[in-house]
C-alpha positions in Angstrom: -3.2 -18.0 42.4 0.2 -18.4 40.9 2.4 -21.1 42.4 5.8 -19.6 43.3 7.5 -22.6 45.0 6.8 -26.0 46.4 9.1 -28.1 48.6 9.3 -29.8 52.0 10.3 -27.9 55.1 10.2 -28.2 58.9 7.9 -26.3 61.1 9.9 -24.8 63.9 9.3 -22.4 66.8 10.7 -19.0 66.0 11.7 -18.3 69.6 11.0 -20.6 72.6 8.7 -18.2 74.4 6.6 -17.2 71.3 3.4 -18.9 70.3 4.2 -18.6 66.6 5.9 -21.3 64.5 7.7 -20.7 61.2 8.3 -22.4 57.9 11.6 -21.2 56.4 13.0 -20.9 52.9 16.3 -19.6 51.6 16.8 -16.0 50.4 17.7 -17.5 47.1 14.3 -19.0 46.6 12.6 -15.8 47.8 14.7 -13.7 45.4 12.9 -15.4 42.5 9.5 -14.2 43.7 7.9 -11.3 41.8 8.8 -8.7 44.4 11.7 -10.7 45.9 11.6 -10.8 49.7 8.8 -8.2 49.8 6.3 -10.5 48.2 3.1 -11.2 50.1 2.4 -14.9 49.9 -0.3 -17.6 50.6 1.2 -20.6 52.3 -0.4 -24.0 51.9 0.8 -26.8 54.2 0.3 -30.5 53.4 -2.3 -29.6 50.8 -4.7 -28.1 53.3 -5.6 -24.6 54.4 -4.4 -21.3 52.9 -2.5 -18.9 55.2 -1.9 -15.3 54.0 1.5 -14.1 55.2 4.6 -12.1 54.4 8.3 -13.2 54.2 10.1 -12.3 57.4 13.9 -12.2 58.0 14.7 -15.1 60.3 18.5 -15.3 60.2 21.2 -14.5 57.6 20.2 -16.1 54.3 16.8 -17.3 55.6 13.3 -16.1 55.2 10.3 -17.4 57.1 6.6 -17.4 57.1 4.7 -17.4 60.4 2.2 -20.0 61.2 -0.1 -19.1 64.2 -1.0 -21.4 67.0 -4.6 -21.4 65.7 -3.4 -22.5 62.2 -1.2 -25.2 63.8 -4.1 -26.6 65.7 -6.6 -26.4 62.8 -4.2 -28.2 60.5 -3.1 -30.7 63.1 0.6 -29.7 63.0 3.3 -30.2 65.5 6.6 -28.3 66.0 9.5 -30.1 64.3 7.3 -31.8 61.8 8.4 -32.1 58.2 5.6 -30.8 55.9 5.0 -30.3 52.2 4.6 -26.6 51.4 3.2 -24.7 48.5 3.8 -21.0 48.3 1.6 -18.9 46.1 1.6 -15.2 45.2 -1.1 -13.5 47.2 -3.7 -12.1 44.7 -4.6 -9.5 47.3 -1.6 -7.0 47.4 -2.6 -5.8 50.8 -2.7 -9.4 52.2 -5.9 -9.0 54.2 -9.5 -8.3 53.6 -10.6 -4.7 54.3 -13.5 -4.8 56.9 -16.8 -3.3 55.8 -16.5 -0.6 58.4 -13.3 0.7 56.9 -14.7 0.5 53.4 -17.6 2.6 54.5 -15.3 5.2 56.1 -13.1 5.3 53.1 -16.2 6.0 50.9 -17.8 8.6 53.1 -14.8 10.6 54.5 -12.4 12.1 52.0 -9.9 12.9 54.7 -9.8 9.3 55.8 -9.4 8.3 52.2 -6.4 10.7 51.8 -4.7 9.4 54.9 -5.3 5.8 53.8 -3.7 6.5 50.4 -0.5 7.8 52.0 -0.3 4.9 54.5 2.1 2.0 53.9 0.6 -1.5 53.3 1.8 -2.5 56.8 -0.1 0.3 58.5 -3.2 -0.6 56.4 -2.9 -4.2 57.6 -2.6 -3.0 61.2 -5.9 -1.1 61.1 -7.6 -3.9 59.2 -6.6 -6.5 61.9 -7.4 -4.1 64.7 -10.9 -3.4 63.4 -11.7 -7.0 62.6 -10.9 -8.0 66.2 -13.6 -5.8 67.6 -17.2 -7.2 67.6 -19.1 -4.0 68.3 -19.6 -1.9 65.1 -19.8 1.4 67.0 -16.5 0.6 68.7 -15.0 -0.4 65.3 -15.9 3.0 63.9 -14.6 4.9 67.0 -11.3 3.1 67.1 -10.8 3.4 63.3 -11.4 7.2 63.5 -9.0 7.5 66.4 -6.4 5.5 64.4 -6.8 7.7 61.3 -6.6 10.9 63.4 -3.3 9.7 64.9 -2.0 8.5 61.5 -2.9 11.9 60.0 -1.0 13.7 62.8 2.0 11.4 62.1 1.9 12.2 58.4 1.7 15.9 59.1 4.7 15.8 61.5 6.7 13.9 58.7 5.8 16.6 56.2 3.3 14.4 54.2 0.6 17.0 54.3 
């Protein structure tokens, strides 16, 4: 992985009622990344763990990367803590692993493959996360097919075939 930036930063709560915490950098730093503020990154905190994330707008001039409650716990981090950060370019342009069920559907169903090809990376991440969350394989297939049918209808209504 290519190192894009290293520095120290504080871990803060994004909003008081949300479980997510954020590590922030300036837009100036993010502008130097290969795809600017649209770059998918891998965040490493205090030399441990790798967190795949995107750069989100936090406030004018600031970009942030979300750190989930689970990552906070596994890395032993607390809100307000000053940490060493390393930001790497994510070698996976999608930013998530594609579950086996989806790979099988993409191989077997040309319509699903066409719909997938026209989807944005964000929509692809949504179906990947939704599928991974389900434990039952039959339910994964059923929900994925429902998702692709709805996505195909959206694409048709927008004139994308």
